C-alpha positions in Angstrom: -24.1 -29.5 -8.4 -22.1 -31.4 -5.9 -18.5 -30.8 -7.0 -16.4 -27.6 -6.5 -13.4 -26.6 -8.5 -10.9 -25.1 -6.1 -7.7 -23.1 -6.5 -5.6 -24.1 -3.4 -3.4 -21.7 -1.4 -0.2 -23.4 -2.5 1.6 -21.0 -4.9 3.7 -23.3 -7.1 3.6 -24.1 -10.8 2.3 -27.6 -10.3 -0.7 -26.4 -8.2 -1.7 -23.4 -10.3 -4.9 -25.0 -11.6 -8.3 -25.9 -10.1 -8.6 -29.2 -8.1 -12.0 -30.9 -7.8 -13.6 -31.6 -4.4 -16.9 -33.2 -3.3 -19.3 -30.8 -1.6 -20.8 -32.6 1.4 -24.6 -32.9 1.4 -25.1 -30.4 4.3 -23.4 -27.6 2.3 -24.6 -28.4 -1.2 -27.0 -25.4 -1.3 -24.5 -23.1 0.3 -21.2 -23.4 -1.6 -20.8 -20.8 -4.4 -18.0 -19.5 -6.6 -15.9 -16.8 -4.9 -16.1 -18.4 -1.5 -13.1 -19.6 0.6 -13.1 -23.2 1.8 -10.8 -25.4 3.8 -9.8 -28.5 1.8 -7.4 -31.5 2.4 -4.3 -31.1 0.2 -1.6 -33.8 0.4 -1.2 -34.4 4.2 -2.5 -31.1 5.4 -5.5 -28.8 5.3 -5.2 -25.6 3.3 -7.4 -22.6 2.3 -8.8 -22.6 -1.2 -11.0 -20.5 -3.4 -14.0 -22.0 -5.2 -14.0 -21.0 -8.9 -16.8 -23.2 -10.2 -19.6 -25.5 -9.0 -20.4 -28.4 -11.3 -22.1 -31.8 -11.3 -19.4 -34.1 -12.7 -15.7 -34.5 -12.6 -13.3 -36.5 -14.8 -11.6 -37.9 -11.7 -13.1 -41.1 -10.2 -12.2 -40.5 -6.5 -12.5 -37.1 -4.9 -11.8 -35.8 -1.4 -14.5 -33.8 0.3 -14.3 -30.1 1.3 -13.6 -29.9 5.1 -15.6 -26.7 5.8 -16.6 -23.4 4.3 -14.9 -20.2 5.6 -17.4 -17.8 4.3 -21.2 -17.5 4.3 -21.3 -15.2 1.2 -18.7 -15.1 -1.6 -15.8 -12.7 -0.9 -15.0 -12.4 -4.6 -17.7 -11.6 -7.2 -17.6 -12.9 -10.7 -16.2 -9.7 -12.1 -13.2 -9.8 -9.7 -12.7 -13.5 -10.5 -12.5 -12.7 -14.2 -10.2 -9.8 -13.4 -7.9 -12.3 -11.5 -7.8 -14.5 -14.7 -6.7 -11.4 -16.6 -4.1 -10.5 -14.0 -2.7 -14.0 -14.1 -2.2 -13.7 -17.9 -0.8 -10.2 -18.0 1.5 -10.3 -15.0 2.4 -14.0 -15.2 1.5 -14.6 -11.6 -0.3 -17.5 -9.8 -4.0 -17.5 -9.7 -4.0 -17.7 -5.9 -1.6 -14.6 -5.7 -4.2 -12.7 -7.8 -7.0 -13.6 -5.4 -5.0 -12.7 -2.4 -4.1 -9.3 -3.8 -7.8 -8.5 -3.9 -8.6 -9.3 -0.3 -7.5 -7.5 2.9 -4.6 -9.0 4.8 -6.9 -10.1 7.6 -8.4 -12.7 5.2 -5.1 -14.3 4.3 -5.0 -17.6 6.1 -2.6 -18.4 8.9 -1.8 -22.0 9.4 -1.4 -23.2 12.9 0.3 -26.6 13.5 -1.3 -28.7 16.2 -0.9 -32.3 17.5 -3.9 -34.4 18.4 -3.9 -37.7 20.2 -5.4 -40.5 17.9 -5.0 -43.3 20.4 -4.1 -42.1 23.9 -3.7 -45.6 25.4 -1.0 -46.6 22.9 1.3 -43.6 23.3 4.7 -45.2 24.2 6.5 -42.2 25.5 5.4 -41.4 29.1 6.1 -37.7 28.9 4.1 -37.4 25.7 1.3 -39.4 27.2 1.4 -37.1 30.2 1.1 -34.0 27.9 -2.1 -35.5 26.2 -3.7 -36.4 29.5 -4.4 -32.8 30.2 -5.8 -32.0 26.8 -6.7 -33.7 23.6 -4.8 -31.2 21.3 -1.6 -29.3 21.9 0.0 -26.6 19.7 3.4 -27.1 18.0 4.8 -24.4 20.3 3.7 -26.3 23.4 5.4 -29.4 22.2 8.6 -27.4 21.5 8.4 -25.7 24.9 8.2 -29.1 26.6 11.3 -30.2 24.6 9.3 -33.2 23.2 9.2 -32.5 19.5 11.4 -35.5 18.6 9.4 -37.9 20.8 6.1 -36.5 19.4 7.5 -37.1 15.9 8.1 -40.8 16.7 4.5 -41.0 17.9 3.2 -39.4 14.7 5.1 -42.1 12.7 3.7 -44.8 15.0 0.2 -43.4 14.3 -0.7 -42.7 17.9 -0.6 -38.9 17.4 -1.4 -36.9 14.3 -0.2 -33.5 13.1 -3.0 -31.3 11.9 -2.8 -27.9 10.1 -5.5 -25.7 11.5 -6.4 -22.8 9.2 -7.0 -19.6 11.1 -8.4 -16.6 9.4 -7.0 -13.4 11.0 -10.1 -11.4 10.3 -11.8 -11.2 13.6 -15.0 -9.1 13.8 -15.0 -6.7 16.7 -18.0 -7.1 19.0 -19.4 -5.1 21.9 -21.4 -6.6 24.8 -24.9 -5.1 24.8 -27.4 -5.4 27.6 -31.2 -5.2 27.3 -34.5 -6.2 29.0 -37.7 -7.8 27.7 -39.7 -6.5 30.7 -42.0 -3.4 30.7 -41.4 -0.5 33.1 -44.1 -1.9 35.5 -42.6 -5.4 35.4 -39.1 -3.8 36.1 -40.5 -2.0 39.2 -42.0 -5.2 40.4 -38.7 -7.1 39.9 -36.9 -4.3 41.8 -39.3 -4.6 44.8 -38.5 -8.3 45.0 -34.8 -7.7 45.4 -33.1 -7.7 48.9 -32.9 -4.3 50.6 -29.1 -4.2 50.3 -29.0 -4.9 46.5 -28.6 -1.2 45.9 -26.4 -1.6 42.8 -28.8 -4.0 41.1 -31.7 -1.6 41.7 -29.7 1.3 40.1 -29.2 -0.9 37.0 -32.9 -1.5 36.8 -33.6 2.2 37.2 -31.5 3.0 34.0 -33.8 0.6 32.0 -36.9 2.2 33.5 -35.8 5.5 31.9 -34.8 3.8 28.6 -37.4 1.0 28.1 -36.8 -1.3 25.1 -33.3 0.0 24.4 -30.0 -1.9 24.2 -27.2 -0.3 26.1 -23.5 -1.2 26.0 -22.3 -2.9 29.2 -19.6 -0.4 29.7 -21.9 2.6 29.3 -24.5 1.0 31.6 -22.1 0.4 34.5 -20.8 3.9 34.2 -24.4 5.5 34.2 -25.7 3.3 37.0 -22.4 3.6 39.0 -22.7 -0.2 39.5 -20.5 -3.3 39.2 -20.2 -6.2 36.8 -21.1 -8.7 39.5 -24.5 -6.9 40.1 -25.1 -6.9 36.3 -24.3 -10.7 36.1 -26.8 -11.3 39.0 -29.6 -9.6 37.1 -28.8 -11.6 33.9 -28.9 -14.8 35.9 -32.3 -13.9 37.3 -33.6 -13.3 33.8 -34.4 -9.6 34.4 -31.8 -8.5 31.9 -30.2 -10.3 29.0 -26.9 -9.8 27.0 -25.9 -10.2 23.4 -22.7 -9.5 21.4 -23.3 -6.8 18.8 -20.8 -6.4 15.9 -19.2 -3.0 15.5 -16.9 -1.6 12.9 -13.5 -0.3 13.8 -13.7 3.2 12.5 -10.3 4.9 12.2 -12.0 8.3 11.8 -14.6 8.0 14.6 -12.9 10.7 16.6 -12.8 13.2 13.7 -15.6 15.6 13.1 -16.1 16.3 9.4 -17.9 19.6 8.7 -20.2 19.2 5.7 -19.1 21.0 2.6 -21.0 21.8 -0.5 -19.8 22.0 -4.1 -17.8 25.1 -5.0 -18.8 27.1 -8.1 -16.6 26.0 -11.0 -14.4 28.3 -13.0 -15.0 28.5 -16.8 -11.9 26.3 -17.3 -13.1 23.7 -14.8 -16.6 23.7 -16.4 -15.0 23.0 -19.8 -13.0 20.2 -18.4 -15.8 18.5 -16.5 -18.4 18.5 -19.3 -17.0 15.6 -21.4 -16.8 13.6 -18.1 -20.4 14.3 -17.3 -21.3 13.4 -20.9 -19.6 10.0 -20.6 -21.4 9.4 -17.3 -24.8 10.2 -18.8 -24.2 8.0 -21.9 -22.7 5.2 -19.7 -19.7 4.9 -22.0 -16.1 3.9 -21.1 -13.5 6.6 -21.8 -10.2 7.4 -20.2 -9.6 11.1 -19.5 -6.2 12.6 -18.7 -6.9 15.6 -16.5 -3.7 17.6 -16.9 -3.8 20.7 -14.6 -1.1 22.8 -12.9 -0.7 22.5 -9.1 -3.6 24.3 -7.4 -5.9 24.4 -10.5 -8.8 22.6 -8.7 -8.5 19.0 -9.9 -10.0 17.7 -6.7 -13.2 19.7 -7.1 -13.7 18.2 -10.5 -13.3 14.7 -8.9 -15.8 15.6 -6.2 -18.5 16.9 -8.6 -18.1 13.9 -11.0 -18.5 11.6 -8.0 -21.6 13.5 -7.0 -23.2 12.8 -10.4 -22.2 9.1 -10.1 -23.9 8.8 -6.6 -27.0 10.5 -7.9 -27.3 7.7 -10.4 -27.0 5.1 -7.6 -23.5 4.0 -8.6 -20.2 3.7 -6.8 -16.8 5.4 -7.1 -13.2 4.4 -6.5 -10.6 7.1 -5.9 -6.9 6.2 -5.7 -4.3 8.5 -4.1 -0.6 7.7 -3.9 0.7 6.2 -0.6 -0.4 7.2 2.8 1.0 10.8 2.5 -2.0 12.1 0.7 -4.7 10.5 2.7 -5.3 12.8 5.7 -6.2 15.8 3.6 -7.8 13.8 0.8 -9.9 11.8 3.3 -11.0 15.1 4.9 -12.2 16.5 1.5 -14.1 13.3 0.6 -15.6 12.7 4.1 -16.7 16.3 4.4 -18.5 16.1 1.0 -19.9 12.5 1.2 -20.0 11.7 4.9 -20.4 8.1 5.9 -20.7 6.9 2.3 -16.8 7.0 2.2 -14.7 4.0 3.1 -10.9 4.5 3.4 -8.2 1.9 2.6 -4.6 2.7 3.2 -1.4 1.3 4.8 -1.8 3.5 7.9 -4.8 1.5 9.1 -4.5 -1.6 11.3 -5.3 -5.0 9.8 -8.6 -5.0 11.7 -9.6 -1.5 10.5 -8.8 -2.4 6.9 -10.9 -5.6 7.2 -13.8 -3.6 8.6 -13.6 -0.9 5.9 -13.5 -3.7 3.2 -16.6 -5.4 4.8 -18.4 -2.1 4.8 -17.9 -2.1 1.0 -18.9 -5.7 0.6 -22.1 -5.1 2.5 -22.9 -2.1 0.3 -22.6 0.3 3.2 -20.2 2.5 1.4 -20.5 4.1 -2.0 -17.0 5.8 -2.4 -13.6 4.2 -1.6 -10.6 6.4 -1.1 -7.4 4.5 -0.9 -3.9 3.6 -2.0 -3.0 1.1 -4.8 -4.9 -2.0 -3.5 -8.2 -0.1 -3.2 -8.6 -0.6 -7.0 -9.9 -4.1 -6.1 -12.7 -2.8 -3.9 -15.6 -5.3 -4.2 -18.1 -3.0 -5.7 -20.7 -4.3 -8.2 -21.9 -1.2 -9.9 -18.9 1.1 -10.5 -19.7 4.5 -12.1 -16.3 6.2 -12.1 -12.6 5.4 -11.2 -10.3 8.3 -10.4 -6.5 8.0 -10.1 -5.0 11.2 -8.6 -1.3 12.0 -9.3 -1.4 9.2 -11.9 2.4 9.5 -12.6 3.3 8.2 -9.2 5.4 5.0 -9.3 3.7 3.7 -6.1 0.8 2.6 -8.3 3.0 -0.2 -9.6 3.2 -3.2 -7.2 6.8 -4.5 -6.9 6.0 -8.0 -5.7 3.7 -10.6 -7.3 1.2 -9.9 -8.8 3.2 -7.0 -10.4 0.2 -5.0 -11.6 -0.1 -1.3 -12.3 -3.3 0.2 -10.7 -3.9 2.3 -13.9 -4.2 -0.9 -16.1 -6.5 -2.6 -13.6 -8.6 0.6 -13.4 -9.1 0.7 -17.2 -9.8 -3.0 -17.3 -12.6 -2.7 -14.6 -14.0 0.5 -16.2 -14.4 -1.4 -19.5 -16.4 -4.0 -17.8 -18.7 -1.4 -16.1 -18.8 0.9 -19.1 -17.7 3.9 -17.1 -15.1 6.7 -17.3 -11.6 6.7 -15.7 -10.0 10.0 -14.8 -6.2 10.1 -14.5 -5.2 13.4 -12.9 -1.7 15.0 -12.6 0.2 18.3 -12.9 3.1 16.2 -14.3 1.6 13.2 -16.2 3.7 10.2 -16.9 5.2 10.3 -20.4 3.3 7.1 -21.3 -0.1 8.7 -20.4 0.7 12.1 -22.1 1.8 10.3 -25.2 -1.5 8.3 -25.3 -3.4 11.5 -24.8 -1.5 13.1 -27.7 -2.4 10.1 -29.9 -6.1 10.3 -28.9 -6.1 7.0 -27.0 -6.9 9.1 -23.8 -9.1 12.2 -23.9 -6.9 15.2 -22.8 -8.5 17.8 -20.5 -6.4 20.8 -19.5 -6.4 23.3 -16.6 -3.7 25.9 -17.3 -4.6 28.3 -14.4 -4.6 28.2 -10.6 -8.1 28.4 -9.0 -7.5 32.0 -7.6 -5.7 33.1 -10.8 -2.5 33.5 -8.7 0.7 33.2 -10.6 2.8 30.0 -10.1 5.6 30.7 -7.5 8.9 32.2 -8.7 11.6 29.6 -8.8 15.3 30.4 -8.2 17.9 27.7 -9.1 21.0 28.0 -7.0 24.3 26.4 -8.2 25.8 24.8 -5.1 29.2 24.6 -6.8 29.3 28.4 -6.7 28.4 28.4 -3.0 31.4 26.1 -2.3 33.7 28.3 -4.3 32.5 31.3 -2.3 33.4 29.4 0.9 29.9 28.5 2.0 30.1 24.9 3.3 26.6 24.9 4.9 23.7 22.7 3.7 21.8 26.0 3.0 22.8 28.4 0.2 23.0 32.0 1.2 19.9 32.9 -0.7 17.8 30.1 0.9 19.1 31.0 4.4 18.2 34.7 4.0 14.7 33.8 2.8 14.2 31.2 5.7 15.2 33.8 8.3 12.8 36.3 6.7 9.8 33.9 6.8 10.5 33.0 10.4 10.5 36.7 11.3 7.2 37.3 9.4 5.5 34.3 10.9 5.0 32.6 7.5 5.7 28.9 6.9 8.3 27.1 4.9 8.5 23.6 3.5 12.0 22.1 3.1 12.4 19.0 1.0 15.4 16.7 1.2 14.8 13.6 -0.9 16.8 10.9 0.9 16.1 8.2 -1.7 18.9 6.9 -3.7 22.2 6.1 -2.1 23.1 9.2 -0.3 23.9 9.3 3.4 27.0 7.1 3.2 30.3 7.2 5.2 33.6 7.7 3.4 37.2 8.0 4.4 38.7 11.3 3.0 42.2 9.8 3.1 41.8 6.6 1.1 38.2 7.0 -0.3 36.9 3.8 1.4 33.1 3.6 1.6 31.5 1.4 4.3 29.6 -1.3 2.5 27.1 -4.0 3.5 28.8 -7.4 3.8 25.7 -9.2 2.3 24.7 -6.7 -0.5 26.7 -4.6 -2.9 25.5 -1.3 -1.6 26.8 1.3 0.8 25.4 1.4 4.4 23.3 4.3 5.5 24.3 6.2 8.6 21.6 6.7 11.2 22.6 9.4 13.6 20.1 8.8 16.5 21.4 5.3 17.1 24.9 5.9 15.8 24.5 2.8 13.5 25.1 1.9 9.9 22.1 0.2 8.3 21.5 -1.6 5.0 18.2 -0.6 3.6 18.0 -3.8 1.5 18.7 -6.7 3.9 18.4 -5.0 7.3 22.1 -5.6 8.3 23.2 -3.2 11.1 26.6 -2.3 12.7 28.0 0.5 14.9 29.4 3.5 12.9 33.2 3.5 12.7 35.2 6.3 14.3 38.3 5.6 12.2 38.6 4.1 8.7 38.4 0.3 8.8 40.7 0.2 5.7 43.6 2.7 6.5 42.9 3.7 10.2 42.6 7.4 9.3 40.5 9.5 11.7 39.2 11.5 8.7 35.9 9.7 8.4 33.3 11.9 6.8 29.5 11.5 6.7 28.0 12.5 3.4 24.5 13.7 3.0 23.2 12.5 6.3 19.6 13.3 5.4 16.8 15.0 7.3 18.2 14.5 10.8 21.4 16.4 10.0 19.4 19.2 8.5 17.2 19.4 11.6 20.4 19.7 13.8 21.8 22.4 11.5 18.5 24.4 11.6 18.7 24.2 15.4 22.1 25.8 15.4 21.5 28.4 12.7 17.9 29.4 13.5 17.3 28.3 17.2 14.1 30.3 17.3 12.5 28.4 14.4 10.1 25.6 15.3 10.7 22.5 13.1 8.5 19.5 12.3 10.4 16.6 10.7 8.5 14.1 8.5 10.3 11.0 7.3 10.1 7.3 7.7 11.6 7.5 11.2 9.1 10.1 12.6 6.0 8.7 10.9 6.4 5.0 11.9 3.7 5.2 14.6 0.1 4.9 13.6 -1.6 8.3 13.0 1.8 10.1 13.2 1.2 11.6 9.7 -2.1 13.2 10.6 -0.7 14.5 13.9 2.3 16.1 12.4 0.4 17.7 9.5 -2.3 18.9 11.9 0.3 20.6 14.1 1.8 22.3 11.0 -1.6 23.5 9.8 -2.4 24.9 13.2 0.7 27.0 13.0 2.6 25.2 15.7 5.8 25.1 13.5 7.5 27.5 11.1 9.3 24.8 9.0 8.1 21.5 7.8 11.2 19.4 6.8 10.7 16.1 5.1 11.4 13.5 2.4 9.2 13.2 -0.7 6.2 12.3 1.4 5.6 16.1 1.9 5.9 17.0 -1.8 2.4 16.2 -2.8 -1.2 17.1 -1.9 -0.5 19.5 1.0 -2.5 22.7 0.8 -1.8 25.2 3.6 -2.5 28.9 3.1 0.5 30.2 5.1 3.3 28.4 3.1 5.2 31.0 1.1 8.6 29.4 0.7 9.6 26.0 -0.5 13.3 25.0 -0.4 14.7 21.9 -2.2 18.0 21.1 -0.5 19.4 18.8 -3.2 17.7 18.3 -6.5 20.2 15.8 -7.7 19.6 12.7 -5.5 17.4 11.0 -8.1 19.0 12.4 -11.2 22.0 10.1 -11.2 20.3 6.8 -10.5 20.7 4.1 -13.2 17.1 4.4 -14.3 15.8 5.7 -17.6 13.0 7.5 -15.7 15.4 9.5 -13.4 15.0 12.8 -15.3 11.2 12.4 -15.4 11.0 11.6 -11.6 13.2 14.6 -10.8 11.1 16.9 -12.9 7.9 15.6 -11.3 9.1 15.9 -7.8 10.4 19.5 -8.2 7.2 20.6 -9.9 5.1 18.9 -7.2 6.9 20.4 -4.3 7.1 23.9 -6.0 3.3 23.7 -6.2 3.0 23.8 -2.4 4.0 27.5 -2.2 1.7 30.4 -2.6 -1.6 28.5 -3.1 -3.7 31.2 -1.5 -3.4 34.9 -0.9 0.3 35.2 -0.2 2.7 35.0 -3.1 5.1 32.0 -3.0 8.8 31.5 -3.7 10.8 28.4 -4.4 14.6 27.9 -4.1 16.1 24.8 -5.7 19.7 23.9 -4.7 21.6 21.7 -7.2 25.1 20.7 -8.4 23.8 20.2 -12.0 21.8 23.4 -12.6 22.2 23.0 -16.4 20.2 19.8 -16.6 17.0 20.2 -18.6 14.8 18.5 -16.0 15.9 21.0 -13.3 15.7 24.1 -15.7 12.2 23.2 -17.0 10.9 22.3 -13.5 12.0 25.8 -12.5 9.8 27.2 -15.4 7.1 24.6 -14.6 7.1 23.9 -18.3 5.8 20.4 -18.7 5.3 20.6 -22.5 8.9 21.5 -23.2 10.1 18.8 -20.8 7.9 16.3 -22.6 9.4 17.2 -26.0 13.0 17.0 -24.7 12.5 13.8 -22.8 10.6 12.1 -25.7 13.7 12.6 -27.9 15.9 10.9 -25.3 13.4 8.0 -25.0 13.2 7.5 -28.7 17.0 7.5 -29.0 17.3 4.9 -26.2 14.3 2.7 -27.4 12.4 3.2 -24.1 8.7 3.7 -23.3 6.5 5.1 -24.6 8.1 4.1 -27.9 8.7 0.5 -26.7 7.3 -1.8 -24.0 9.6 -3.4 -21.5 9.9 -6.7 -19.8 12.6 -7.5 -17.2 13.7 -11.0 -16.2 15.6 -11.1 -12.9 17.6 -14.2 -11.9 19.2 -14.6 -8.5 21.2 -17.4 -6.8 23.7 -17.8 -3.9 26.3 -18.8 -6.5 27.2 -16.0 -9.0 28.2 -18.6 -11.7 24.8 -20.3 -11.6 23.0 -17.0 -11.7 25.1 -15.8 -14.7 24.9 -19.1 -16.7 21.1 -19.5 -16.2 20.6 -15.8 -17.3 22.7 -16.5 -20.4 20.6 -19.6 -21.3 17.4 -17.6 -20.7 18.6 -14.7 -22.9 19.5 -17.1 -25.7 16.2 -18.9 -25.5 14.3 -15.5 -25.5 16.3 -14.3 -28.6 15.5 -17.6 -30.4 11.8 -17.3 -29.8 11.1 -13.6 -30.4 11.1 -11.5 -33.7 14.2 -9.6 -34.8 12.5 -6.3 -34.2 12.6 -6.9 -30.5 15.7 -5.8 -28.6 17.0 -8.3 -26.0 19.7 -6.8 -23.7 21.7 -9.1 -21.5 22.7 -11.1 -19.6 24.1 -8.4 -17.3 24.6 -8.0 -13.6 21.8 -6.0 -11.9 22.7 -2.4 -10.9 22.8 -3.7 -7.3 24.6 -7.0 -8.1 24.1 -8.7 -4.7 21.3 -8.4 -2.1 21.2 -10.6 1.0 24.0 -12.8 -0.3 22.1 -13.6 -3.5 23.8 -12.6 -6.8 21.5 -10.9 -9.3 21.5 -11.0 -13.1 19.0 -9.6 -15.5 17.8 -9.6 -19.1 15.9 -6.6 -20.5 13.4 -7.0 -23.4 12.3 -4.0 -25.4 9.4 -4.7 -27.8 6.6 -3.1 -29.8 4.4 -6.0 -30.7 5.4 -9.5 -29.6 2.6 -12.2 -29.7 5.1 -14.9 -28.5 6.3 -13.0 -25.4 3.8 -14.2 -22.9 4.2 -17.9 -23.8 8.0 -17.6 -23.9 8.3 -16.0 -20.4 5.8 -18.5 -19.0 7.8 -21.5 -20.3 11.0 -20.0 -18.6 9.1 -19.8 -15.3 7.9 -23.3 -15.7 11.3 -24.6 -16.6 13.3 -23.1 -13.8 11.3 -22.1 -10.8 12.0 -24.5 -7.9 12.7 -27.5 -10.1 15.4 -30.1 -9.2 18.9 -28.7 -9.5 17.5 -25.2 -9.7 15.9 -25.4 -6.3 17.6 -22.3 -4.9 17.2 -20.3 -8.0 14.7 -17.4 -8.0 13.3 -16.0 -11.3 11.0 -13.0 -11.4 9.5 -11.5 -14.5 8.3 -7.9 -14.4 6.2 -6.7 -17.4 6.6 -2.9 -17.7 9.0 -2.6 -14.7 9.3 0.6 -12.7 12.3 -0.4 -10.7 15.3 -1.3 -12.8 17.7 -1.8 -9.8 
C-alpha cells in the first residue's frame, strides 16, 4: 500500500479527478484516506485530500507526496461518501465538497517565497545582497525591495526558485504552563541555596511548596507570587522549575454561566407528538418528521427531550438553527440542559473559535452540535438524531458552490445512520408540507401554545387610508397610540422593518430619476450615517446627491430609508422611549447580537427595532406589542416564493407577542391589505394559505409540483452572454423530454452586476433522467475553455434565489 489517490486543491474541470502519488517509506504506515497532504502539482505545491490508498497505479512514473498535513483523517469515510453524493447532486467539484465540510481555518493559504538555489551564481548584485541575509524571502519582501523583475530573471536562469508554501490557518491555541519535578523538601533545600536577595525567585518556589505536583499557568503563577518573568526564567535555567506548552480550546462561551435546567413536564399534545420520534429512536429506523406547531407551542422542549434519549443511548445529535440570529437564546437552552457536551458552530465565531469547536467534535469531546447551515457536516460517527429548526428558512440553502440544501444533506446522513430527522416550523415550506400530506414525511402537529394563551390579535392597517387622512408618518395612528401606551405601562415592543428588497432608494420628484449603480442594473441604497449611496451587490459607493443629477431639481426624496430613519422618527415622536436597533450595521461587531438582546431582556429598552433577524426565536415575557412597518417589501420581488416568504415572516414576528402572562397585540401596516398572504398571516391560518398558494404554484408549474434547475450565464459582453445562453437553451431542449418546460434565454431580473451581463435559462421538470448529464456536459463545454475564458456559468438545482 504505497500509492495514494489524491484530489488536488485546484478547482477546474480538468483536475476534478484523483491523481496518484507515491507514499514515501517513512509515512507508509501513516497515510490514510481522509487526510490532507501537500503534493507537487505542475510547478507548485498544493494541498490535496487522500481518497484511497492502494498498491499499484496504471501510471509508470509517479511524483511523491511532499508531506502530510494531518496526523489523523479530518474526513471519515461517511463524509467522503457524502462528498461524492454532493458532487453528483449539486454538480460541484469534489474539492469544493471537501472544503465545505471543513472549518475555514483548514482551507490552505498559499504563500509564495523565493529560495536561493545557487547563491554564488546570482548575477544581480542587489538580489545577491538580499539572499546573503537569509536563504528564503517572501514574495512581499521582493516586491518591497522593488526587485521582482530582477528576481524573475534569476528564476529563469535557475539561480533562484519560486516555491509555494502551503500554510494551514488552523493554529492551535497554547498556554505556557510551569511545573516542578521536586518534592516540597527538595524545593526548600533549593530555596536555601539561592542568594539572599533572590526574593522573587523564593516567592515562586513558595507557590509550588503549597501546590506540589501541580502545573500552573505562567500568567497565574507570576500574579500569585508577585514575581517577574526574569526570576521565573532563572529558576527554569537552574532546573528547579520546567515549562511546557499546553493546548487550550478557545471557548466563546467561557464567560457565560449556564444554570442547569431539567426537562419540563410535557403537555398531552407534546407527548402525542414526541412518541413516534421516541419509537423511531428505539427501533433505530430512519424517518423524517415534520413538526408543525404554532409559535410558542413548545417545539424546543420536544427537541431537547428527544436529544436526551439519544445521549442516553450513547449517540450524538446535530441541531441546525437559521443564521446567527437564533443562536444566543438557542445556545443558552442547549448549554443549560446538556452543559459541556454542546459544541456551537455559527458565523459569529472567529475562525479560531470555529476551528476549536470543530476539533472538539472530531476528538469526541462533544455530543451535541448546535449551529447554522454548515454544522450539518459535523464529523460525528454515531449520529442518533438530526433536527432542523425553522426548516422553511431560505438560509439553509447555500448560494455558492456546492449549492446544497442542509435539509437534503440531513436526510442523506440520517439514512446512513438509520436515525430520525425532525423538521420543525410554525410555517413549514410548501415543499415539506406537501411531502407530509403525501406521507413521505410523518406529520406531527402542535395546535396550541404551551400556556394555552390565545395567539395575539392582529390588526391590518391600510396605509393608503392613512395617507388619505393626511398622516404622512412612518407610523399609522393606531400603531402610534399603542406604542405610546406600551411605553407608559413599561411593557416592551418589537418593531420590524424588513429592509430586504430594493427599498431605500433616492428619487427625484420632478423627473422621476432614480440614482443607479454604474456597474450594476440596480438602484443604490442610501446610508444616512455616512451620507453615502452604496450598491449592495458590487460595493460601489458615492456621496448622496443634494440636487437631481438628471434635471438639477432640488426635490430629491429618500424613499424607505430603513431602520435608521425609523430610529430618528421615534426619537422625535417618543423622546422618552429607549430604543435598541438591530440590523447589519449595528451587529457587525463580534458578540453584538448577544449584547443587544441581553440589554433588551434586562428591560434596558422599551422598543427593539430591527430587520428580519429579530423575527425569529426571541422569547421575552414582557413583549406585548409587535409592529410590522411595511409588510410589502418582499411581496413584489420577482420570485415565485415572495407570497410564501411574506406569510412566513409575518407569522413568525407576530409570534413574538404575548408568549407569557400578558396578552399580545400585532399591528401590520401595508399598502396591499387585500393580498391573501397578508390576510391569512393576520389570522395565522397556515392551512388556508397552503391551499391558496398550492393553486398558484400548480398554475405556474412551480415547486412542489415541479422541480427547478437554473442555469446562469455571465460575461462582460452582453452579446456573448445572450448568444451562449441561447445555444445552451437549444442544447437543453434537444436533450430533455417534451414534458419538461425550458424557459429562456432571458435576461436575469438584475441584468448586470459588477459590469457582467447576466442571462438565464430555467428548467421545470418532474422526472428527467438525462438532466444531470446534460448540465454536466454544458459545464465541461464552456467553463474557462479557450474563447470562453471570461464566461462564467453556474448551475443551481432547486434554486432559492431567482435574481
